[in-house]
BAFI-3210 file (N, C-alpha, C; in Angstrom, 3 decimals, decimal comma, padded with zeros to 6 digits):
// residues 135
n [1|2|3|4|5|6|7|8|9|10|11|12|13|14|15|16|17|18|19|20|21|22|23|24|25|26|27|28|29|30|31|32|33|34|35|36|37|38|39|40|41|42|43|44|45|46|47|48|49|50|51|52|53|54|55|56|57|58|59|60|61|62|63|64|65|66|67|68|69|70|71|72|73|74|75|76|77|78|79|80|81|82|83|84|85|86|87|88|89|90|91|92|93|94|95|96|97|98|99|100|101|102|103|104|105|106|107|108|109|110|111|112|113|114|115|116|117|118|119|120|121|122|123|124|125|126|127|128|129|130|131|132|133|134|135]
n.u [000,816|001,910|003,906|002,455|001,376|003,666|004,939|002,804|002,502|004,987|004,746|002,482|003,434|005,544|004,129|002,742|004,929|006,003|003,915|003,788|006,357|006,228|004,180|005,378|007,395|005,784|004,912|002,658|001,997|003,297|003,649|004,988|007,630|008,540|009,770|012,333|014,010|014,946|017,055|020,199|019,929|017,464|014,877|012,143|012,064|013,606|011,934|010,564|012,297|012,850|010,266|009,737|011,592|010,663|008,114|008,803|010,068|007,916|006,189|007,688|007,796|005,096|004,182|006,045|009,173|009,869|007,765|007,789|008,742|012,048|013,727|012,510|012,838|015,550|015,499|013,906|015,611|017,679|016,467|015,522|017,697|019,466|017,539|016,972|019,495|019,751|017,671|018,481|020,941|019,945|018,716|020,766|022,291|021,238|021,348|021,579|020,680|018,684|016,622|013,361|012,312|011,036|012,032|014,765|014,654|013,579|015,685|017,681|016,541|016,554|019,297|020,050|018,691|016,136|013,795|010,457|010,415|012,744|012,141|009,829|010,363|013,096|013,993|011,843|010,202|007,735|004,480|002,526|-000,867|-002,108|-000,605|-001,238|-002,610|-005,865|-008,292]
n.v [-001,196|001,266|001,509|001,901|004,398|006,055|005,724|006,408|009,089|010,097|009,587|011,165|013,729|013,870|013,807|016,226|018,075|017,503|018,273|021,003|021,862|021,266|022,966|025,459|025,311|025,412|027,980|028,681|028,694|031,108|032,318|030,629|031,128|032,785|031,330|031,123|032,926|031,792|030,016|029,887|028,820|027,567|026,792|026,515|025,348|023,111|021,581|019,907|017,769|016,771|016,053|013,995|012,080|011,578|010,588|008,180|006,881|006,619|005,057|002,709|001,851|001,484|-000,452|-002,443|-003,722|-006,379|-007,523|-006,612|-007,075|-008,200|-006,187|-003,745|-002,501|-001,794|-000,023|001,943|002,843|003,835|006,069|007,418|008,133|009,885|011,888|012,777|013,745|015,785|017,437|018,273|019,522|021,438|023,184|024,796|025,424|025,864|024,695|026,674|025,684|023,909|025,447|026,828|028,120|030,639|031,696|031,932|033,836|036,050|036,527|037,327|039,708|041,202|041,419|043,040|045,301|045,753|044,850|044,868|046,168|047,777|049,402|050,694|051,927|052,636|053,739|055,207|054,919|053,694|054,808|055,728|054,917|057,182|059,254|059,550|061,386|062,709|062,249]
n.w [000,000|000,826|-001,064|-003,419|-002,850|-002,631|-005,181|-006,816|-006,082|-006,979|-009,739|-010,352|-009,663|-011,471|-013,904|-013,697|-013,672|-016,184|-017,932|-017,301|-018,163|-020,932|-021,693|-021,253|-023,165|-025,416|-025,296|-023,745|-020,913|-019,649|-017,247|-015,606|-016,110|-014,188|-012,195|-012,990|-011,789|-009,523|-009,902|-011,701|-014,263|-016,515|-014,994|-015,574|-018,069|-017,607|-016,103|-017,790|-018,393|-015,826|-015,094|-016,943|-016,064|-013,436|-014,022|-015,264|-013,121|-011,345|-012,940|-013,275|-010,617|-009,978|-011,820|-011,468|-011,736|-012,096|-013,427|-015,989|-019,471|-020,470|-021,988|-021,379|-018,699|-018,933|-021,108|-019,989|-018,006|-019,610|-020,623|-018,364|-016,558|-018,102|-018,552|-015,964|-015,269|-017,222|-016,399|-013,823|-014,389|-016,114|-014,393|-013,555|-015,796|-018,996|-022,215|-025,188|-027,647|-026,945|-026,097|-026,746|-029,980|-029,870|-027,514|-027,998|-030,058|-028,676|-026,896|-028,690|-029,641|-027,275|-026,846|-028,964|-028,281|-029,179|-028,141|-026,709|-024,209|-024,278|-026,469|-025,599|-023,057|-022,775|-025,217|-026,016|-028,278|-028,746|-028,496|-025,709|-024,848|-023,718|-024,706|-027,353|-030,083|-030,194|-032,740]
ca.u [000,000|002,748|004,603|001,534|001,253|004,911|005,153|001,708|002,837|006,082|004,208|001,631|004,297|006,257|003,200|002,514|006,123|006,122|002,919|004,223|007,494|005,794|003,403|006,316|008,024|004,805|004,596|001,290|001,966|004,504|003,777|005,966|008,978|008,928|010,631|013,708|014,829|015,423|018,289|020,827|019,570|016,079|014,094|010,840|012,260|014,170|010,831|010,197|013,172|012,605|008,958|009,874|012,294|009,773|007,067|009,361|010,271|006,602|005,674|008,435|007,417|003,704|004,044|006,947|010,183|009,947|006,655|008,002|009,665|013,456|014,366|011,793|013,513|016,789|015,149|013,439|016,807|018,411|015,766|015,308|018,890|019,850|016,520|017,194|020,726|019,463|016,831|019,270|021,890|019,158|018,422|021,919|022,739|020,391|021,977|020,778|020,054|017,506|015,562|012,433|012,643|010,552|012,904|016,006|014,363|013,457|017,018|018,366|015,978|017,039|020,718|020,142|017,960|014,946|012,640|009,381|010,803|013,704|011,457|008,827|010,827|014,446|014,151|010,665|009,671|006,341|003,670|001,545|-002,217|-002,456|000,164|-001,701|-003,486|-007,249|-008,659]
ca.v [000,000|002,461|001,618|002,520|005,807|006,740|005,744|007,186|010,500|010,428|009,617|012,342|014,915|013,856|014,189|017,657|018,786|017,298|019,123|022,397|022,115|021,264|024,189|026,582|025,165|025,810|029,394|028,760|029,082|031,914|032,720|029,727|031,658|033,499|030,499|031,197|033,787|031,000|029,334|030,584|028,226|027,708|025,757|026,318|024,409|021,879|020,792|018,892|016,601|016,204|015,409|012,731|011,134|011,184|009,726|006,836|006,281|006,226|003,958|001,494|001,407|001,027|-001,683|-003,448|-004,036|-007,818|-007,929|-006,102|-007,875|-007,910|-004,942|-002,529|-001,766|-001,217|001,156|002,984|003,393|004,617|007,347|008,074|008,733|011,116|012,927|013,328|014,528|016,994|018,306|018,876|020,449|022,527|024,170|025,673|025,844|025,261|025,037|027,539|024,933|023,214|026,415|026,968|029,151|031,954|032,188|032,367|035,072|037,117|036,837|038,103|041,059|041,893|041,718|044,168|046,446|045,957|044,228|045,802|046,981|048,795|050,358|051,463|052,710|053,153|054,543|056,056|054,847|053,289|055,796|055,239|055,287|058,519|060,219|059,635|062,518|062,366|062,818]
ca.w [000,000|000,873|-002,342|-004,366|-002,504|-002,974|-006,625|-007,382|-005,883|-007,896|-011,098|-010,496|-009,662|-012,740|-014,961|-013,538|-014,137|-017,624|-018,590|-017,121|-019,041|-022,330|-021,924|-021,372|-024,480|-026,424|-025,021|-023,249|-019,503|-019,483|-015,845|-014,992|-016,303|-012,980|-011,347|-013,501|-010,932|-008,388|-010,270|-012,828|-015,550|-016,948|-014,321|-016,211|-019,166|-017,058|-015,552|-018,774|-018,237|-014,495|-015,138|-017,652|-015,185|-012,333|-014,586|-015,463|-011,796|-010,860|-013,759|-012,929|-009,288|-009,951|-012,590|-010,925|-012,749|-012,341|-014,293|-017,345|-020,290|-020,204|-022,449|-020,975|-017,618|-019,436|-021,910|-019,071|-017,374|-020,609|-020,790|-017,073|-015,975|-018,816|-018,345|-014,623|-015,351|-017,991|-015,584|-012,739|-015,000|-016,679|-013,346|-013,396|-017,123|-020,026|-023,493|-026,053|-028,731|-026,441|-025,810|-027,873|-030,959|-029,432|-026,448|-028,647|-030,779|-027,678|-026,381|-029,720|-029,634|-026,080|-027,032|-029,892|-027,740|-029,988|-027,516|-026,390|-023,057|-024,709|-027,330|-024,881|-021,919|-022,903|-026,422|-026,155|-029,638|-028,740|-027,794|-024,759|-025,286|-023,248|-025,469|-028,726|-030,417|-030,485|-034,059]
c.u [000,860|003,545|003,718|001,400|002,502|005,087|004,018|001,958|003,952|005,598|003,329|002,430|005,068|005,366|002,905|003,699|006,298|005,151|003,320|005,377|007,107|005,000|004,293|007,025|007,082|004,336|003,135|001,249|003,232|004,684|004,788|007,403|009,454|009,807|012,080|014,588|015,419|016,778|018,902|020,450|018,143|015,228|012,735|010,950|012,818|013,096|010,402|010,997|012,981|011,265|008,997|010,546|011,389|008,615|007,573|009,641|008,944|006,020|006,381|008,061|006,005|003,529|004,872|007,911|010,253|008,829|006,853|008,900|011,094|013,972|013,718|012,463|014,825|016,533|014,659|014,628|017,621|017,750|015,741|016,563|019,406|018,831|016,689|018,449|020,482|018,593|017,597|020,269|021,149|018,741|019,549|022,460|021,903|020,957|021,024|020,052|018,842|016,353|014,626|012,793|012,210|011,448|014,249|015,807|014,236|014,810|017,826|017,852|016,454|018,505|020,919|019,453|016,711|013,711|011,632|009,728|011,741|013,029|010,537|009,442|012,202|014,613|012,970|010,047|008,187|005,549|002,721|000,161|-002,612|-001,715|-000,345|-002,637|-004,885|-007,637|-009,845]
c.v [001,260|002,624|002,274|004,011|006,589|006,837|006,448|008,676|010,931|010,512|010,835|013,633|014,999|014,275|015,686|018,464|018,667|018,198|020,593|022,743|022,166|022,530|025,428|026,518|025,647|027,253|029,561|029,297|029,875|032,420|031,836|030,186|032,445|032,655|030,507|032,101|033,005|030,347|030,051|030,026|028,547|026,627|025,506|025,340|023,077|021,000|019,689|017,612|015,955|015,483|014,071|011,679|010,662|010,319|008,299|006,138|005,776|005,054|002,650|000,960|000,874|-000,303|-002,797|-003,897|-005,533|-008,303|-007,497|-007,042|-007,369|-006,579|-003,669|-001,815|-001,125|000,034|002,301|003,637|004,249|005,973|008,126|008,779|009,937|012,244|013,570|014,208|015,846|017,961|018,999|019,875|021,661|023,564|025,196|026,195|025,109|025,653|025,790|026,729|024,127|024,159|026,520|028,161|030,536|032,537|032,655|033,678|036,251|037,505|037,645|039,535|041,854|042,272|042,913|045,421|046,761|045,309|045,304|046,700|048,101|049,837|051,277|052,405|053,338|054,077|055,479|056,019|054,520|054,305|055,096|055,651|056,704|059,605|060,421|060,823|062,008|062,989|063,770]
c.w [000,000|-000,411|-003,393|-004,107|-002,936|-004,483|-007,356|-007,238|-006,834|-009,341|-011,337|-010,528|-010,984|-013,895|-014,907|-014,054|-015,646|-018,386|-018,478|-018,059|-020,505|-022,632|-021,996|-022,719|-025,587|-026,264|-024,619|-021,820|-019,187|-018,059|-015,117|-015,203|-015,090|-012,062|-011,835|-012,652|-009,754|-008,650|-011,462|-014,196|-015,943|-016,270|-014,965|-017,375|-018,672|-016,422|-016,505|-018,554|-016,865|-014,450|-015,843|-016,771|-014,052|-012,825|-014,775|-014,139|-011,247|-011,625|-013,425|-011,562|-009,223|-010,672|-011,968|-012,002|-013,046|-013,263|-015,744|-018,136|-020,141|-020,746|-021,897|-019,798|-018,054|-020,273|-021,032|-018,372|-018,322|-020,864|-019,475|-016,560|-016,766|-018,649|-016,971|-014,615|-016,090|-017,192|-014,481|-013,303|-015,571|-015,656|-013,223|-014,727|-018,145|-021,385|-024,416|-027,125|-028,264|-026,111|-027,006|-028,758|-030,492|-028,341|-027,016|-029,389|-029,808|-027,100|-027,398|-029,768|-028,419|-026,230|-027,971|-029,362|-028,520|-029,383|-027,103|-025,216|-023,478|-025,591|-026,530|-023,853|-022,110|-024,104|-026,648|-027,542|-029,663|-027,933|-026,837|-025,247|-024,842|-024,033|-026,888|-028,906|-030,685|-031,828|-033,971]
res [m|t|d|l|l|v|f|g|f|l|g|g|m|g|l|f|l|l|v|c|g|v|m|v|h|l|k|r|w|l|l|l|l|n|i|n|v|l|f|p|g|q|p|a|l|a|n|t|w|l|g|l|a|f|c|l|i|g|l|g|g|l|v|g|m|d|r|l|p|d|p|v|p|g|l|m|g|l|i|m|f|p|a|m|f|a|g|i|v|g|m|f|w|y|p|v|f|l|r|p|r|w|m|r|r|d|a|e|l|q|a|r|g|e|d|l|f|a|k|r|f|l|q|g|q|v|q|r|p|s|d|r|q|q|p]
***
């Protein structure tokens, strides 16, 4: 009973982290980018890899490794350990080529000073609605 509780919790937490990470990759739940201030890397994106690893841990514990055919536990291990490593490393350093295209494009715009913040506040190019002339 306690094994089901522990592995069910790990699987559920892994599924939650996996969904959160995929939604950040798809630019849906951008509020999760606020957790990036906690670590120097990209924890919002690293949740994808940690979630995958926790899902596999939970699945292996719930099903039982002795009930699975021979190659399945080995394949799960070949996926689980690199995913866990990528998730932990991603908390501290996330490679640029793994970031989604929209995030790389935003970083390029910020480096050139052409992002919305720089245009609006630093360069004063974008007019505020109160500054516009009434026709």
